[in-house]
C-alpha positions in Angstrom: 0.0 -0.3 0.0 3.0 2.3 0.8 4.6 2.1 -2.6 0.8 2.6 -4.4 0.3 5.8 -2.4 3.9 7.2 -2.9 3.1 6.9 -6.9 0.8 9.7 -7.0 3.4 11.8 -4.8 6.5 11.2 -7.0 4.9 11.7 -10.4 3.5 15.1 -9.0 7.3 16.0 -7.7 8.8 15.1 -11.3 5.4 16.9 -13.3 6.4 20.0 -11.1 10.0 19.6 -12.2 9.9 19.3 -15.6 7.6 22.2 -15.7 10.0 24.1 -13.6 12.9 23.3 -15.6 10.9 24.8 -19.0 10.2 27.4 -17.3 14.0 28.6 -18.6 12.7 28.8 -21.9 10.3 31.6 -21.0 11.2 34.9 -22.9 14.7 34.2 -22.8 15.3 36.8 -25.2 13.7 39.5 -23.7 14.6 38.8 -19.6 17.2 39.8 -18.3 17.6 42.8 -20.7 20.7 43.7 -21.9 23.9 41.9 -22.4 26.5 41.8 -19.8 30.4 42.2 -20.1 30.8 38.2 -20.0 27.9 37.2 -22.3 28.9 40.3 -24.8 32.5 38.6 -25.2 31.4 35.0 -25.1 28.9 35.7 -27.4 31.1 38.1 -30.0 33.9 35.6 -29.7 31.9 32.5 -30.9 30.0 34.4 -34.0 33.5 35.7 -34.7 34.7 31.8 -35.1 31.3 30.9 -36.5 32.0 33.3 -39.3 35.2 34.0 -40.0 37.1 30.9 -38.3 39.1 33.1 -35.9 38.3 35.2 -32.6 38.1 38.7 -32.3 41.9 39.0 -31.7 42.7 37.5 -35.4 43.4 34.3 -33.9 42.8 31.0 -35.9 40.8 28.7 -33.5 42.7 29.2 -31.0 42.7 26.5 -27.9 42.0 29.4 -25.6 39.5 32.1 -27.5 39.7 35.4 -26.2 43.1 36.9 -27.1 45.7 38.4 -25.0 44.8 40.5 -21.7 44.5 44.1 -23.1 43.4 47.4 -21.3 40.5 45.9 -19.6 42.0 43.0 -18.4 39.6 40.6 -20.7 41.1 36.8 -21.4 38.0 34.5 -21.7 39.8 30.8 -20.9 37.0 29.3 -23.6 38.9 25.9 -24.3 38.5 25.2 -27.9 35.7 22.7 -28.1 33.3 25.7 -26.1 34.1 27.8 -28.6 33.5 25.3 -31.1 30.1 24.2 -29.9 28.8 27.3 -29.4 29.6 28.5 -32.8 27.9 25.4 -34.0 24.4 25.9 -32.0 24.6 29.5 -33.4 24.8 28.4 -36.7 21.7 26.0 -36.5 20.2 28.4 -33.7 20.4 31.6 -35.6 22.7 34.7 -34.1 20.2 36.3 -32.2 20.1 37.1 -28.4 17.5 34.0 -27.9 19.2 31.6 -29.4 22.5 32.3 -27.6 20.7 32.1 -23.9 18.7 29.0 -25.3 22.4 27.1 -25.9 23.0 27.9 -21.9 19.2 26.4 -21.5 20.1 23.8 -23.1 23.2 22.5 -21.6 21.5 23.3 -18.0 18.9 20.8 -18.9 22.1 18.1 -19.8 23.2 18.8 -16.7 20.0 18.4 -14.6 19.6 15.0 -16.9 23.2 13.6 -15.6 22.5 14.6 -12.2 19.2 12.4 -12.4 20.8 9.8 -14.0 23.8 9.5 -11.4 21.0 9.5 -8.6 19.2 6.7 -10.2 22.5 4.9 -10.8 23.4 4.8 -6.8 20.0 5.0 -5.7 17.2 3.8 -7.3 13.9 5.3 -8.7 13.6 7.5 -5.5 16.8 9.1 -5.0 16.4 10.0 -9.0 13.4 11.6 -8.1 14.3 13.8 -5.4 17.0 14.3 -7.1 15.2 16.2 -10.1 13.3 18.3 -8.0 16.9 19.7 -6.3 18.0 20.8 -9.4 14.8 22.2 -10.8 14.6 24.7 -7.3 18.5 25.6 -7.4 18.8 29.1 -7.5 22.3 28.9 -8.7 20.8 26.7 -11.7 18.7 29.5 -12.6 21.4 31.5 -12.9 23.7 30.2 -15.1 21.1 29.2 -17.2 19.5 32.4 -18.6 22.7 34.1 -19.7 25.0 33.4 -22.6 28.0 32.4 -20.0 28.1 28.8 -20.5 31.6 28.3 -18.7 30.2 27.0 -15.6 27.6 24.9 -17.0 30.4 23.4 -19.2 32.4 22.5 -16.5 29.4 20.6 -14.3 28.5 19.2 -17.6 31.5 16.9 -18.0 32.1 16.3 -14.5 28.5 14.8 -14.3 29.4 13.2 -17.6 32.4 11.9 -16.3 29.9 10.0 -12.9 27.4 8.9 -15.0 29.8 6.9 -16.7 31.5 5.5 -13.2 28.4 5.1 -11.6 27.1 3.1 -14.0 28.4 -0.3 -13.1 26.4 -0.2 -9.5 23.2 -0.3 -10.8 24.4 -2.9 -13.2 26.0 -4.9 -10.3 29.7 -5.5 -11.8 33.0 -4.3 -11.8 33.8 -1.2 -13.7 35.3 -1.7 -17.4 37.9 -0.5 -18.8 35.9 1.8 -21.2 33.9 3.2 -18.5 37.4 4.2 -16.5 38.8 6.0 -19.2 35.9 7.8 -20.6 35.3 8.7 -16.9 39.0 10.2 -16.6 38.6 12.2 -19.1 35.6 14.0 -18.4 37.0 14.7 -15.3 40.0 15.8 -16.8 38.1 18.5 -19.3 35.4 19.4 -16.6 38.3 20.2 -14.3 40.8 21.8 -16.5 38.5 24.1 -17.9 39.8 27.0 -15.7 42.9 26.9 -14.3 41.9 27.6 -10.9 40.1 24.6 -10.9 42.8 22.2 -12.4 43.9 21.4 -8.7 40.5 19.6 -8.1 41.4 16.9 -11.1 44.5 15.5 -8.6 41.9 15.1 -5.9 39.3 13.6 -8.2 41.6 11.1 -9.5 43.0 10.4 -5.7 39.0 10.0 -5.0 38.6 6.9 -7.8 42.1 5.0 -7.0 40.5 4.9 -3.5 37.1 3.7 -4.5 38.8 1.2 -7.0 41.8 0.4 -5.0 39.8 -2.7 -3.2 39.5 -4.4 -6.8 42.9 -5.2 -6.7 43.6 -4.7 -10.3 46.2 -2.2 -10.5 45.0 -1.3 -14.1 42.2 0.2 -13.4 43.6 2.9 -11.4 45.7 3.4 -14.0 43.5 3.3 -17.0 41.3 6.5 -15.2 44.5 8.4 -14.8 45.3 7.6 -18.7 42.2 9.1 -19.4 42.6 12.5 -17.1 46.0 12.8 -18.7 44.5 12.7 -22.2 42.2 15.1 -21.5 45.0 17.7 -20.3 47.2 17.3 -23.7 45.1 20.2 -25.0 44.7 22.1 -22.3 48.2 22.1 -21.7 49.0 23.1 -25.0 47.0 26.3 -24.5 47.7 27.1 -20.6 51.1 28.5 -21.2 49.8 31.9 -23.4 47.2 31.6 -20.8 49.0 31.6 -17.2 51.6 34.1 -19.0 49.0 36.9 -19.8 47.4 36.0 -16.4 50.7 36.4 -14.6 50.6 40.2 -15.7 47.6 40.7 -13.2 49.0 38.5 -10.3 51.2 41.7 -8.9 50.6 40.9 -5.2 52.8 37.5 -6.0 56.3 39.9 -7.0 56.3 40.1 -3.1 57.7 36.7 -2.9 60.6 37.3 -5.3 61.7 39.5 -2.2 61.2 36.7 0.1 64.5 34.5 0.7 64.2 31.0 2.0 61.5 28.5 2.1 60.0 30.1 5.2 59.6 33.2 4.7 57.8 32.6 1.1 55.6 30.1 2.7 54.8 32.3 5.3 54.3 35.3 3.0 51.8 33.0 0.0 49.5 32.2 3.4 49.4 36.1 4.4 48.5 36.8 0.9 46.0 34.1 0.4 44.4 35.1 3.7 43.9 38.8 3.4 42.9 38.4 -0.4 40.3 36.2 0.5 39.3 38.3 4.1 38.8 41.3 1.5 36.6 39.4 -0.7 34.1 38.4 2.1 30.8 40.0 1.7 28.6 40.4 4.7 25.2 40.2 3.2 23.0 37.0 2.5 20.4 37.6 -0.3 21.5 41.5 -1.3 21.7 40.9 -5.0 22.8 44.2 -6.4 26.0 45.5 -8.2 27.6 43.6 -11.4 24.9 42.1 -13.5 27.1 38.6 -13.4 26.2 39.1 -9.8 29.5 38.6 -9.2 30.2 40.9 -6.3 27.0 40.4 -3.8 25.7 37.1 -4.4 28.6 34.9 -4.6 28.5 34.1 -7.7 31.7 35.7 -8.8 34.2 38.3 -7.4 33.1 38.3 -3.8 32.9 35.3 -1.5 29.4 35.9 0.5 28.2 34.3 3.4 26.0 32.0 1.4 29.1 30.3 0.4 31.1 29.9 3.5 27.6 28.6 4.2 28.1 25.8 2.0 31.7 25.4 2.6 30.5 24.7 6.1 28.1 22.1 5.0 31.1 20.0 3.4 31.7 18.1 6.2 28.3 17.5 7.8 26.8 16.4 4.5 30.0 13.8 4.2 29.4 13.1 7.7 25.6 12.4 7.2 25.8 10.4 4.5 29.1 8.0 5.7 26.9 7.5 8.8 23.9 6.3 6.3 26.6 4.8 3.2 29.1 2.8 5.3 28.8 -0.4 3.8 29.3 0.7 0.3 32.3 3.0 -1.3 30.4 3.9 -3.8 29.4 6.9 -2.4 32.9 8.6 -2.1 32.6 9.2 -5.4 30.6 12.2 -5.5 31.4 13.6 -2.2 35.3 13.4 -2.5 34.7 14.9 -5.8 32.4 17.9 -4.3 34.7 18.4 -1.8 37.6 18.6 -3.7 36.5 20.9 -6.6 34.7 22.7 -4.1 38.3 23.6 -1.6 41.0 22.7 -4.6 39.2 25.5 -6.7 38.8 28.2 -3.9 42.2 27.5 -2.2 43.9 28.3 -5.5 42.2 31.2 -7.1 42.1 32.6 -3.2 45.9 33.4 -3.4 45.8 34.5 -7.2 42.6 36.8 -6.9 40.6 34.5 -9.4 37.7 34.9 -7.3 35.4 34.3 -10.3 36.4 31.2 -10.6 36.5 29.8 -7.3 32.9 30.5 -7.2 32.3 29.0 -9.9 33.8 25.6 -8.5 31.6 26.0 -5.4 28.6 26.5 -7.8 29.7 23.3 -9.6 29.9 21.6 -6.1 26.7 22.7 -5.1 25.3 20.0 -7.3 27.1 17.3 -5.7 27.7 18.1 -2.4 24.0 19.1 -1.0 22.6 16.7 -3.8 24.1 14.0 -2.4 23.3 15.2 1.1 19.5 15.5 0.3 19.5 11.9 -1.5 21.3 10.7 1.3 18.4 12.1 3.9 15.6 10.6 1.2 16.7 7.7 2.0 17.5 7.4 5.5 15.2 5.7 7.8 15.3 8.7 10.6 15.4 12.1 8.6 12.8 11.1 5.8 11.1 14.7 6.2 14.1 16.9 5.9 14.4 16.5 1.9 11.3 18.3 2.1 11.9 20.9 4.2 14.7 21.2 2.3 13.2 21.4 -1.4 10.3 24.5 0.2 13.1 26.2 1.7 14.9 26.3 -1.8 11.4 27.5 -3.6 11.5 30.2 -1.2 14.9 31.3 -1.8 14.6 30.8 -5.7 11.7 33.0 -5.4 13.2 35.5 -4.3 16.1 35.4 -6.4 14.0 35.4 -9.3 12.2 38.2 -8.9 15.8 40.3 -8.6 17.3 38.6 -11.2 14.2 39.6 -13.5 13.9 43.1 -12.2 16.9 44.3 -11.5 19.1 43.0 -14.4 18.7 45.5 -16.5 19.2 48.5 -14.3 22.7 46.8 -12.7 23.9 46.2 -16.3 23.7 50.1 -17.2 24.8 51.3 -13.2 27.8 48.9 -13.7 29.1 51.0 -16.7 31.5 53.5 -14.6 32.4 50.6 -12.5 34.0 49.0 -15.6 34.9 52.1 -17.5 37.2 52.7 -13.9 38.7 49.3 -13.9 39.4 49.7 -17.6 41.7 52.8 -16.7 43.7 51.5 -13.9 44.4 48.1 -16.1 45.7 50.8 -18.7 47.7 52.6 -16.6 49.2 49.3 -15.4 49.9 48.2 -19.0 50.5 51.6 -20.8 47.9 50.4 -23.1 46.0 53.8 -23.5 44.9 53.3 -27.2 43.3 50.2 -25.8 41.5 51.7 -23.1 40.0 54.6 -25.7 39.0 51.9 -28.2 36.6 50.0 -25.6 34.8 53.5 -24.4 32.3 53.1 -27.3 31.7 49.6 -26.6 30.9 50.0 -22.7 28.7 52.7 -23.7 26.5 50.3 -26.6 26.7 47.0 -24.3 25.2 49.0 -21.7 22.4 50.0 -23.0 19.1 47.4 -24.4 21.5 46.0 -26.8 19.7 45.3 -29.8 20.8 42.2 -31.9 21.9 43.7 -34.8 23.8 46.0 -32.5 25.6 42.6 -31.3 25.8 41.2 -34.9 28.3 44.1 -35.9 30.3 43.9 -32.8 33.3 46.2 -33.0 35.2 47.0 -30.3 37.5 44.3 -29.2 40.7 44.6 -28.3 42.2 45.1 -31.8 39.7 47.9 -32.2 38.7 46.2 -35.4 36.2 43.8 -33.7 35.7 40.2 -35.7 37.8 40.9 -38.6 36.5 40.2 -41.9 32.5 40.3 -40.3 29.9 42.7 -40.7 32.2 45.2 -42.7 
């Protein structure tokens, strides 16, 4: 009788979750109004690749399309497969704002499908249903699925494709095949190497996989997994040298290390810089969405670390403990848990020292799915705390409602209001690099992109770092 009465509830949860997921396409070309800087650069760069075969700086199919650090400091670390995929989508769907943002929605839906598949492999139907509900109401997924900026979705998508492959054998009650291990390692590497601030998490991920498969007493299994990971890093390393060299121009704080002698002095200086930088970027607000239209300065999405993110970090050991207590007999759950903690902490610690707070928090956003999702799943199947997942979903709905109201209504105003700040930052970068011509070239771009940009205005984007926009296109 219990199983029969539970079926209508699960069906209702599934239908409601699918409806929420499909709502991401509602007026995606109109809301939010205007493109912020990251969207503009990503969209325009992908269009250049699609129409001319090279990016806005004239680089032909670069592994990291985005050009050198110019007066504004832009360098889009977009792996070539992301730019190619985005360009192919624009070719099929057209060069429109709706098409650009629909690509983000599509990738986010693939992410949710992968999350549900992992839950099904590990926990069966019931765990998959509640995982679907959690993913549908998550406010972070709304943020990254309604803008033409898909780096974070790509990280999460590849990570969960790896988890789908690596957990497939649990459902079939057999050892993992060599093919599953190779492709799992490859997708882990692709996911965690898209930002250099999350690359350190790849090491933790591999160690986690080796631990999980160690009881098989087959040394070839971990070796095959590592082979897949190394294979994925080949194209990344080919473009990383140029990227790291350009980014080093912005790491002025590390020049202090050069004046220190001895391993103790260098270690202490590095630790102090890291802690100071971390503390300077902690926002005291909780649910105040203002500032950067990319929500990176007060929501914890990027530039600053807010209290919700700190609470998320605090939940990491709690979630791990809850799941450990519920699943001490099965090591399969070490896969998502260790990957979660590794991805979040590795990205955070790496980028706090270098100033890459944006990428650190994107790592945390990815870990949000893994940690909280697994924690809620663990509590769902727990015989003691059955009602807590329902409370979590309800709280998620309330938080999402507040979040989405501000996101849909205030986005355009924030886009225009952020204009003065970015011009000031661009001027500071010009003083640092001496490239004042590049700074003046970008002023028309700032003016244009912070209006309610028309689709035609984006099609004929002209104010990139070269001063010529997309060479050979729109002329």
